[in-house]
N, C-alpha and C positions, 0 to 999 in steps of 0.2 A: 806894421807889415808882419804877416804870418809866414815864417819859413817852414817848409814841409817837404817831405820826399815826394817823388812822382807818384809812388804807390798810394801814399796818404791822400794826395790831391785827388787821384782817380777814385779812391774809395769814398771820399767826401762828395764828389760829383755824383757817383752812383747812388749814395744815400739820399742826396737832395732830390734826384730824379724819382726815386721810390716814394719819398714823402709827397712830392707834387703829383705824381701819376696815380698812386694807390691810396695813400692815407688821406690826402685832402678830399678826394671824392667820397671816401667813406665817411669823413666828418660831416660833409655837406648832406649826405644821405641820412645820417643820424639826426641832424637838425630838422630836416624835412619830415622825417618819420615822427619825431617828437612834436613838431608843429601840428601835424595831422591829428594829434590826440586831443586837441581842444584848447581850452583856456590857458594862455601862455603866462598869465599872472601867477598861477599856482602850479606850474608844470616844472617840477624838479628835473625831470628827464631832459627837457628843453634847455634849462639853465646849464645842466652838466654838459650837454652836447656843445652848446655855445662856448663854454669855458675850455673844453677839450680842443675845439677848433682854434680858439684864440692862442692856446699854448702851442699848437702845431704850427700856426702861422708865425709865431714868434721864433720858433726853432728854425723854420724855413728861412726867415729873414736873417737870422744870425748866421746861418750856414752860407747864405749868399754874400753877406759882408765878409766873412772869413775867406771865401773863395775869391772875392774881388781884391782883397789885400794880400792874397797868397803869392809867395815867391818860391818856386820850385828849386830845390838845391840840386846842382849837378854833382852827383857823387864822384864822377871822374876827376873833379877838381879838388876833392878833399884830401887831406893829409892824415897820416897816422902818427905824426910826430907828437901830437898832444890831443887830449880829449876835447871833442867839440860835438855840435849837433850831428846826429846820425853815426856817431862812433859807437862801435860795439866794444864794450870794455869788460875784460876779464880781470877779476880782482880777488884778493884774499882778505877776509876779515882777520886781522892780526890777533884778535882776542880769542875767537872761537876756531881759528884756522880753517873755516869753511870757505869754499870757493863760490863766487857769484859771477854771473855774466848778465849785463844789461846793455841794451841799446838805448841811447839817449835820443828821444824824438820830440817833435812838437807836441804841445799839450793835447791837441785833438787826436793825435795818433797813439797816445799812451794806452798800453794794454799789458798790465802786470803779468797776466797768465802767459803772454807771448814773450815776456822778458823785455818789454819796451816801457821805459819810464819817461815821464815828462821832464823836459829840460828845466822846468820850474821846481822840481822836487829838491829837497835838501841834499840828497845824495848826488844827483846830477850837478847841482850847483857847486858842491864841494869838489867834484871831479874835474870840472871844466878847466881847460888850459894846463892840466897836469900831464906829465909824461910817464912812460913805462918805467917802473922802478920807484916812482914817487910813493911816499907814504903820506896819507892825508888823514886828518882827524876832522870828522864831520859831526855837527850837532843835529840830531834827529829828535822827533818828539819823545822818544824813550831815553834820551841821554846822548852820549857821544860814542861814536864808533871810529875805529882806526882801520883804514883800508890801505892795501898795497896794490898798485896798478901793475898787473902782470902782462897784459897784452892789449893793444888797441888795433882794431881792424875796422874797415868800412865794407859793408855788404852791399 
């Protein structure tokens, strides 16, 4: 089951629609155009177009599976007592004294530039179920970091 926010679900539905309505016809047109160029046995453009279409179809099918298994989380039922999926966590790196804020989201909603990290990342995993004031030591690829949870909110 894939837990996600309502916004994430709607964005995934919109992207799936765009792929099916815009990108799929483009891929079919590219194959038809390449086919019109003659001998398919030595037509690299045709092979590339077929491969691109296959990758697109695989992506579409994967998105459909994700949506079929999706469970939208009702934010009104979430608590700020401890870190969980869809928590916005304000924290301090105890080594550098720098402040960080991340929202923990489903893997397909992750966007580091927007401050959204996947629940599967080491930082998110290390924060889950901890409360405001807790200090946690988390192993990341570059070593260990110590974080103090300063605030938990749900947006």
